[in-house]
VEXDO-359846 format. One record per residue (C-alpha): residue number from 1; residue in three letters; chain; x, y, z. Coordinates in steps of 0.02 Angstrom, whole numbers, padded with zeros to 5 digits. Layout:
REM VEXDO-359846
(node NUM,'ala','A',(X,Y,Z));
...
This chain:
REM VEXDO-359846
(node 1,'met','A',(02041,-00719,03929));
(node 2,'lys','A',(02114,-00699,03755));
(node 3,'lys','A',(02279,-00785,03718));
(node 4,'lys','A',(02387,-00654,03639));
(node 5,'ile','A',(02566,-00704,03613));
(node 6,'leu','A',(02683,-00718,03468));
(node 7,'thr','A',(02687,-00895,03398));
(node 8,'leu','A',(02779,-00979,03258));
(node 9,'leu','A',(02699,-01102,03137));
(node 10,'ile','A',(02807,-01214,03030));
(node 11,'leu','A',(02742,-01297,02874));
(node 12,'ala','A',(02882,-01353,02758));
(node 13,'cys','A',(02866,-01477,02617));
(node 14,'cys','A',(02999,-01563,02517));
(node 15,'phe','A',(02915,-01621,02358));
(node 16,'ser','A',(03056,-01733,02300));
(node 17,'gly','A',(03041,-01838,02458));
(node 18,'ile','A',(02854,-01808,02480));
(node 19,'arg','A',(02868,-01768,02665));
(node 20,'ala','A',(02801,-01632,02774));
(node 21,'asp','A',(02850,-01571,02947));
(node 22,'glu','A',(02749,-01450,03047));
(node 23,'gly','A',(02730,-01379,03221));
(node 24,'met','A',(02668,-01230,03318));
(node 25,'trp','A',(02769,-01154,03460));
(node 26,'met','A',(02771,-01003,03573));
(node 27,'leu','A',(02917,-00905,03505));
(node 28,'asn','A',(03006,-00892,03673));
(node 29,'arg','A',(02995,-01082,03698));
(node 30,'ile','A',(03072,-01152,03539));
(node 31,'ser','A',(03168,-01306,03593));
(node 32,'pro','A',(03340,-01358,03527));
(node 33,'lys','A',(03254,-01505,03444));
(node 34,'ser','A',(03132,-01390,03354));
(node 35,'met','A',(03273,-01276,03299));
(node 36,'lys','A',(03368,-01427,03232));
(node 37,'ile','A',(03216,-01478,03130));
(node 38,'met','A',(03192,-01302,03062));
(node 39,'lys','A',(03376,-01288,03017));
(node 40,'ser','A',(03368,-01454,02925));
(node 41,'leu','A',(03221,-01389,02825));
(node 42,'gly','A',(03314,-01232,02772));
(node 43,'leu','A',(03298,-01099,02909));
(node 44,'gln','A',(03449,-00984,02900));
(node 45,'met','A',(03414,-00884,03059));
(node 46,'ser','A',(03472,-00923,03235));
(node 47,'lys','A',(03357,-00936,03385));
(node 48,'lys','A',(03416,-00767,03448));
(node 49,'glu','A',(03376,-00691,03280));
(node 50,'leu','A',(03199,-00751,03300));
(node 51,'tyr','A',(03174,-00704,03483));
(node 52,'asn','A',(03279,-00619,03614));
(node 53,'thr','A',(03250,-00481,03742));
(node 54,'lys','A',(03421,-00397,03738));
(node 55,'gly','A',(03444,-00357,03554));
(node 56,'thr','A',(03355,-00347,03387));
(node 57,'ala','A',(03255,-00497,03330));
(node 58,'leu','A',(03122,-00541,03205));
(node 59,'lys','A',(02990,-00534,03343));
(node 60,'tyr','A',(03006,-00343,03344));
(node 61,'ala','A',(02954,-00336,03161));
(node 62,'val','A',(02796,-00442,03187));
(node 63,'val','A',(02660,-00341,03272));
(node 64,'asp','A',(02494,-00369,03359));
(node 65,'phe','A',(02379,-00269,03246));
(node 66,'gly','A',(02235,-00201,03349));
(node 67,'asp','A',(02222,-00356,03459));
(node 68,'phe','A',(02135,-00452,03319));
(node 69,'cys','A',(02265,-00479,03183));
(node 70,'ser','A',(02450,-00490,03141));
(node 71,'gly','A',(02553,-00366,03043));
(node 72,'val','A',(02734,-00350,02989));
(node 73,'ile','A',(02846,-00197,02984));
(node 74,'val','A',(02926,-00190,02811));
(node 75,'ser','A',(03022,-00026,02809));
(node 76,'pro','A',(03140,00077,02919));
(node 77,'asp','A',(03003,00209,02937));
(node 78,'gly','A',(02866,00105,03017));
(node 79,'leu','A',(02770,00040,02866));
(node 80,'val','A',(02656,-00104,02919));
(node 81,'val','A',(02576,-00230,02801));
(node 82,'thr','A',(02425,-00328,02862));
(node 83,'asn','A',(02275,-00412,02781));
(node 84,'his','A',(02140,-00310,02696));
(node 85,'his','A',(02010,-00390,02808));
(node 86,'cys','A',(02115,-00338,02959));
(node 87,'gly','A',(02117,-00157,02906));
(node 88,'phe','A',(01936,-00167,02844));
(node 89,'ala','A',(01853,-00081,02993));
(node 90,'ser','A',(01978,00063,02991));
(node 91,'ile','A',(01960,00086,02803));
(node 92,'gln','A',(01771,00085,02822));
(node 93,'ser','A',(01777,00215,02961));
(node 94,'leu','A',(01876,00332,02848));
(node 95,'ala','A',(01757,00308,02700));
(node 96,'thr','A',(01608,00418,02660));
(node 97,'pro','A',(01472,00404,02526));
(node 98,'glu','A',(01559,00551,02440));
(node 99,'asn','A',(01734,00476,02454));
(node 100,'asp','A',(01707,00289,02467));
(node 101,'ile','A',(01886,00228,02489));
(node 102,'leu','A',(01819,00059,02545));
(node 103,'lys','A',(01743,00032,02374));
(node 104,'asn','A',(01870,00128,02269));
(node 105,'gly','A',(02031,00099,02364));
(node 106,'phe','A',(02156,00225,02434));
(node 107,'val','A',(02335,00278,02400));
(node 108,'ala','A',(02429,00409,02500));
(node 109,'gln','A',(02549,00490,02377));
(node 110,'thr','A',(02643,00575,02519));
(node 111,'gln','A',(02656,00548,02708));
(node 112,'ala','A',(02553,00707,02730));
(node 113,'glu','A',(02408,00618,02643));
(node 114,'glu','A',(02409,00467,02759));
(node 115,'leu','A',(02246,00456,02856));
(node 116,'pro','A',(02240,00436,03048));
(node 117,'ala','A',(02145,00278,03093));
(node 118,'lys','A',(02060,00327,03256));
(node 119,'gly','A',(02052,00190,03386));
(node 120,'leu','A',(02176,00078,03297));
(node 121,'phe','A',(02336,00028,03387));
(node 122,'val','A',(02485,-00084,03360));
(node 123,'lys','A',(02576,-00180,03497));
(node 124,'ile','A',(02754,-00245,03487));
(node 125,'leu','A',(02805,-00387,03604));
(node 126,'arg','A',(02951,-00345,03717));
(node 127,'arg','A',(02960,-00510,03812));
(node 128,'thr','A',(02863,-00655,03886));
(node 129,'glu','A',(02881,-00728,04061));
(node 130,'asp','A',(02813,-00889,04132));
(node 131,'val','A',(02707,-00854,04288));
(node 132,'ser','A',(02629,-01027,04301));
(node 133,'arg','A',(02704,-01066,04471));
(node 134,'arg','A',(02637,-00905,04545));
(node 135,'val','A',(02462,-00945,04484));
(node 136,'glu','A',(02471,-01126,04542));
(node 137,'lys','A',(02536,-01076,04715));
(node 138,'ala','A',(02394,-00951,04736));
(node 139,'leu','A',(02268,-01082,04676));
(node 140,'asp','A',(02331,-01209,04801));
(node 141,'lys','A',(02305,-01083,04940));
(node 142,'tyr','A',(02130,-01044,04875));
(node 143,'tyr','A',(02083,-01229,04871));
(node 144,'lys','A',(02137,-01253,05052));
(node 145,'gln','A',(02041,-01099,05109));
(node 146,'his','A',(01881,-01145,05015));
(node 147,'ala','A',(01885,-01335,05026));
(node 148,'gly','A',(01727,-01340,05131));
(node 149,'ala','A',(01629,-01224,05017));
(node 150,'met','A',(01681,-01316,04860));
(node 151,'ser','A',(01648,-01493,04926));
(node 152,'gly','A',(01460,-01475,04913));
(node 153,'gln','A',(01459,-01399,04738));
(node 154,'asp','A',(01438,-01484,04571));
(node 155,'gln','A',(01582,-01485,04445));
(node 156,'ser','A',(01513,-01340,04345));
(node 157,'thr','A',(01502,-01227,04497));
(node 158,'lys','A',(01676,-01278,04554));
(node 159,'glu','A',(01747,-01233,04382));
(node 160,'lys','A',(01660,-01062,04387));
(node 161,'met','A',(01734,-01028,04559));
(node 162,'arg','A',(01906,-01080,04499));
(node 163,'ser','A',(01893,-00976,04340));
(node 164,'ser','A',(01842,-00822,04438));
(node 165,'phe','A',(01988,-00839,04556));
(node 166,'val','A',(02111,-00869,04414));
(node 167,'asp','A',(02054,-00706,04336));
(node 168,'ser','A',(02085,-00618,04502));
(node 169,'ile','A',(02260,-00693,04517));
(node 170,'cys','A',(02303,-00642,04339));
(node 171,'ser','A',(02237,-00466,04366));
(node 172,'ser','A',(02342,-00450,04522));
(node 173,'ile','A',(02500,-00503,04428));
(node 174,'glu','A',(02458,-00383,04286));
(node 175,'asn','A',(02439,-00238,04409));
(node 176,'glu','A',(02605,-00280,04488));
(node 177,'tyr','A',(02696,-00279,04321));
(node 178,'thr','A',(02605,-00122,04263));
(node 179,'lys','A',(02669,-00027,04416));
(node 180,'lys','A',(02846,-00089,04380));
(node 181,'tyr','A',(02835,-00055,04192));
(node 182,'pro','A',(02711,00090,04172));
(node 183,'asp','A',(02761,00119,03991));
(node 184,'leu','A',(02714,-00058,03940));
(node 185,'val','A',(02550,-00154,03919));
(node 186,'cys','A',(02559,-00307,04032));
(node 187,'glu','A',(02439,-00453,04001));
(node 188,'val','A',(02429,-00626,04082));
(node 189,'ser','A',(02352,-00762,03973));
(node 190,'pro','A',(02315,-00947,04005));
(node 191,'tyr','A',(02382,-01083,03889));
(node 192,'tyr','A',(02357,-01269,03869));
(node 193,'thr','A',(02180,-01259,03938));
(node 194,'gly','A',(02235,-01162,04090));
(node 195,'asn','A',(02381,-01276,04134));
(node 196,'ala','A',(02510,-01139,04103));
(node 197,'phe','A',(02510,-00949,04119));
(node 198,'tyr','A',(02621,-00819,04037));
(node 199,'ile','A',(02633,-00631,04054));
(node 200,'asn','A',(02666,-00537,03893));
(node 201,'leu','A',(02742,-00363,03896));
(node 202,'tyr','A',(02705,-00251,03747));
(node 203,'arg','A',(02743,-00075,03691));
(node 204,'gln','A',(02585,-00001,03617));
(node 205,'tyr','A',(02578,00130,03479));
(node 206,'asp','A',(02416,00227,03457));
(node 207,'asp','A',(02451,00341,03309));
(node 208,'ile','A',(02421,00227,03160));
(node 209,'arg','A',(02384,00296,02987));
(node 210,'leu','A',(02315,00218,02829));
(node 211,'val','A',(02437,00220,02681));
(node 212,'phe','A',(02360,00103,02551));
(node 213,'ala','A',(02205,-00003,02526));
(node 214,'pro','A',(02151,-00093,02368));
(node 215,'pro','A',(01971,-00074,02306));
(node 216,'gln','A',(01853,-00190,02398));
(node 217,'ser','A',(01821,-00286,02236));
(node 218,'leu','A',(02005,-00339,02243));
(node 219,'gly','A',(02033,-00344,02431));
(node 220,'lys','A',(01883,-00460,02453));
(node 221,'phe','A',(01886,-00538,02281));
(node 222,'gly','A',(01779,-00695,02283));
(node 223,'gly','A',(01685,-00635,02438));
(node 224,'glu','A',(01624,-00769,02557));
(node 225,'thr','A',(01611,-00895,02416));
(node 226,'asp','A',(01800,-00905,02406));
(node 227,'asn','A',(01836,-00863,02589));
(node 228,'trp','A',(01927,-01002,02685));
(node 229,'met','A',(01952,-01095,02521));
(node 230,'trp','A',(02117,-01148,02445));
(node 231,'pro','A',(02189,-01091,02331));
(node 232,'arg','A',(02119,-00915,02338));
(node 233,'gln','A',(02168,-00771,02226));
(node 234,'thr','A',(02135,-00604,02313));
(node 235,'cys','A',(02225,-00442,02356));
(node 236,'asp','A',(02199,-00471,02542));
(node 237,'phe','A',(02318,-00339,02606));
(node 238,'ser','A',(02321,-00160,02666));
(node 239,'val','A',(02462,-00045,02721));
(node 240,'phe','A',(02474,00068,02875));
(node 241,'arg','A',(02612,00166,02959));
(node 242,'ile','A',(02661,00184,03143));
(node 243,'tyr','A',(02692,00362,03204));
(node 244,'thr','A',(02784,00416,03362));
(node 245,'asp','A',(02837,00575,03449));
(node 246,'lys','A',(03003,00660,03408));
(node 247,'asn','A',(03094,00540,03526));
(node 248,'asn','A',(03025,00388,03436));
(node 249,'lys','A',(02912,00349,03585));
(node 250,'pro','A',(02727,00300,03578));
(node 251,'ala','A',(02611,00450,03576));
(node 252,'glu','A',(02431,00495,03544));
(node 253,'tyr','A',(02394,00568,03371));
(node 254,'ser','A',(02475,00735,03336));
(node 255,'ala','A',(02514,00826,03176));
(node 256,'asp','A',(02690,00844,03243));
(node 257,'asn','A',(02718,00656,03258));
(node 258,'gln','A',(02839,00571,03140));
(node 259,'pro','A',(02853,00398,03061));
(node 260,'met','A',(02926,00269,03180));
(node 261,'lys','A',(03112,00236,03158));
(node 262,'val','A',(03146,00049,03153));
(node 263,'lys','A',(03312,-00041,03174));
(node 264,'leu','A',(03253,-00210,03109));
(node 265,'tyr','A',(03115,-00243,02986));
(node 266,'ala','A',(03062,-00385,02869));
(node 267,'gln','A',(03127,-00352,02696));
(node 268,'val','A',(03014,-00398,02550));
(node 269,'ser','A',(03100,-00511,02426));
(node 270,'leu','A',(03062,-00508,02240));
(node 271,'asp','A',(03164,-00664,02204));
(node 272,'gly','A',(03016,-00780,02209));
(node 273,'tyr','A',(03020,-00957,02277));
(node 274,'lys','A',(03042,-01135,02218));
(node 275,'lys','A',(02973,-01304,02270));
(node 276,'gly','A',(03044,-01366,02433));
(node 277,'asp','A',(03087,-01193,02500));
(node 278,'tyr','A',(03073,-01169,02687));
(node 279,'cys','A',(02915,-01082,02748));
(node 280,'met','A',(02858,-01022,02918));
(node 281,'thr','A',(02729,-00900,02986));
(node 282,'ile','A',(02749,-00792,03141));
(node 283,'gly','A',(02599,-00703,03213));
(node 284,'tyr','A',(02457,-00683,03335));
(node 285,'pro','A',(02354,-00732,03432));
(node 286,'gly','A',(02435,-00902,03456));
(node 287,'arg','A',(02300,-01028,03492));
(node 288,'thr','A',(02255,-01199,03427));
(node 289,'asn','A',(02111,-01321,03450));
(node 290,'arg','A',(02214,-01468,03389));
(node 291,'tyr','A',(02214,-01549,03560));
(node 292,'leu','A',(02025,-01547,03587));
(node 293,'ser','A',(01952,-01715,03640));
(node 294,'ser','A',(01823,-01803,03532));
(node 295,'tyr','A',(01689,-01735,03650));
(node 296,'gly','A',(01756,-01558,03629));
(node 297,'ile','A',(01752,-01573,03440));
(node 298,'val','A',(01573,-01637,03440));
(node 299,'glu','A',(01522,-01492,03553));
(node 300,'arg','A',(01611,-01368,03439));
(node 301,'met','A',(01524,-01439,03285));
(node 302,'glu','A',(01348,-01461,03355));
(node 303,'thr','A',(01339,-01314,03476));
(node 304,'thr','A',(01455,-01172,03427));
(node 305,'asn','A',(01469,-01198,03240));
(node 306,'glu','A',(01289,-01249,03202));
(node 307,'ser','A',(01221,-01102,03303));
(node 308,'arg','A',(01338,-00983,03217));
(node 309,'ile','A',(01292,-01048,03045));
(node 310,'asn','A',(01104,-01039,03074));
(node 311,'val','A',(01094,-00873,03169));
(node 312,'arg','A',(01221,-00777,03067));
(node 313,'gly','A',(01151,-00839,02904));
(node 314,'val','A',(00981,-00761,02945));
(node 315,'lys','A',(01059,-00602,03016));
(node 316,'gln','A',(01170,-00576,02865));
(node 317,'asp','A',(01024,-00595,02745));
(node 318,'val','A',(00933,-00454,02834));
(node 319,'trp','A',(01088,-00343,02836));
(node 320,'lys','A',(01124,-00377,02652));
(node 321,'lys','A',(00949,-00327,02599));
(node 322,'trp','A',(00966,-00155,02680));
(node 323,'met','A',(01147,-00133,02630));
(node 324,'asp','A',(01102,-00158,02447));
(node 325,'ser','A',(00964,-00029,02461));
(node 326,'asp','A',(01067,00119,02525));
(node 327,'pro','A',(01253,00165,02501));
(node 328,'lys','A',(01258,00245,02674));
(node 329,'ile','A',(01190,00089,02758));
(node 330,'arg','A',(01312,-00016,02657));
(node 331,'leu','A',(01459,00082,02728));
(node 332,'gln','A',(01392,00081,02904));
(node 333,'tyr','A',(01368,-00107,02907));
(node 334,'ser','A',(01513,-00164,02794));
(node 335,'ser','A',(01630,-00207,02937));
(node 336,'lys','A',(01493,-00289,03042));
(node 337,'tyr','A',(01442,-00395,02895));
(node 338,'ala','A',(01620,-00444,02850));
(node 339,'asn','A',(01661,-00495,03029));
(node 340,'ser','A',(01502,-00596,03045));
(node 341,'ala','A',(01521,-00681,02877));
(node 342,'asn','A',(01703,-00725,02905));
(node 343,'tyr','A',(01672,-00851,03045));
(node 344,'trp','A',(01503,-00900,02975));
(node 345,'lys','A',(01597,-00968,02824));
(node 346,'asn','A',(01735,-01035,02935));
(node 347,'ser','A',(01608,-01136,03036));
(node 348,'ile','A',(01530,-01208,02876));
(node 349,'gly','A',(01700,-01262,02809));
(node 350,'met','A',(01759,-01328,02977));
(node 351,'asn','A',(01609,-01442,03001));
(node 352,'lys','A',(01622,-01504,02822));
(node 353,'ala','A',(01808,-01545,02840));
(node 354,'leu','A',(01789,-01627,03011));
(node 355,'lys','A',(01655,-01742,02944));
(node 356,'glu','A',(01744,-01785,02781));
(node 357,'leu','A',(01908,-01822,02872));
(node 358,'asn','A',(01823,-01924,03008));
(node 359,'val','A',(01914,-01822,03140));
(node 360,'val','A',(01798,-01872,03283));
(node 361,'glu','A',(01822,-02057,03247));
(node 362,'glu','A',(02010,-02035,03239));
(node 363,'lys','A',(02010,-01940,03403));
(node 364,'lys','A',(01912,-02080,03486));
(node 365,'lys','A',(02043,-02205,03428));
(node 366,'gln','A',(02181,-02096,03500));
(node 367,'glu','A',(02086,-02081,03664));
(node 368,'gln','A',(02064,-02270,03672));
(node 369,'arg','A',(02251,-02295,03647));
(node 370,'ile','A',(02289,-02167,03784));
(node 371,'ala','A',(02166,-02253,03902));
(node 372,'glu','A',(02246,-02422,03869));
(node 373,'trp','A',(02420,-02351,03899));
(node 374,'ala','A',(02362,-02266,04060));
(node 375,'asn','A',(02283,-02426,04126));
(node 376,'lys','A',(02439,-02525,04082));
(node 377,'thr','A',(02551,-02397,04166));
(node 378,'arg','A',(02439,-02396,04322));
(node 379,'asn','A',(02446,-02585,04334));
(node 380,'val','A',(02635,-02586,04320));
(node 381,'trp','A',(02646,-02453,04457));
(node 382,'gln','A',(02526,-02547,04571));
(node 383,'asn','A',(02623,-02710,04547));
(node 384,'ser','A',(02787,-02626,04588));
(node 385,'glu','A',(02711,-02557,04748));
(node 386,'thr','A',(02654,-02730,04806));
């Protein structure tokens, strides 16, 4: 199951003191301690201004763009800015060999010229609720009922049985919420390797139109050579607009629809920034592999990443050959190629960095310290019992 929830990433540096603080939190679970740290680093917003369910908050301006990217509403009439690579597939679908807006770029001079992006949607988070106890209670009941059947199975089979039942529990909760809130999209997702579960309630908008896209030579400047590298100079952005019915409610595409009216949006500042300024990122999908064990990292490097590098490298070479031979084929496969190449390059860079930074060795040291602490704690507990 995909983990789709709004999260906040803090990375703030104070160059005069050469220190950095960072963290990643679910937006509805920012602790007082985290808020205190953010305030000390320069945040001028309150917790309620970041997330609340009874009034306007920044979370309403940050959108789930098509279930694969983040976007931000930057105007009172529903203008959404996202990455060029996030809008890539929609731009490609609107391009033709005769009017190749993927290659040449696109600008809608008026709202009437904005192009409907079929199949694209935007979701805005309404609220998040913790349903962990419900899932755990149902799991406990399942274990009791199937104890005999599970006792003779190996660990892999047991995990598959558990995973299947967890999916059933989550689907049941989703159906319950959907009946109660038929105008919302209700999704249960696991977090912390399945140790917590949250249901996220979204309002989905299905009439999304392309407003602006830079030429591909600018939007993907540097191609895969520069991708996932820092610093990178590229015009990696595109602009869309959300449309609604006359009552400002979600609606399927219609020529009668109007731009969404927004109470709160993120204003674009032209003031620039200076060293030591506070910085944070809010967006989707909210997942991290930071807490993988040393074994998990090795598996990621040697199984997932190496396979992806080898297989996609061959596949992309074949695609590229045919794409270069025919403009029509180039358009048809541009999005497929870009999606494949994105994580192909990501896997190459990830493996390189993990090796150079000796991450596996550092993880093993952490695990050894945890094991020593656990053994010490167990001995203290056993001695206290005797």
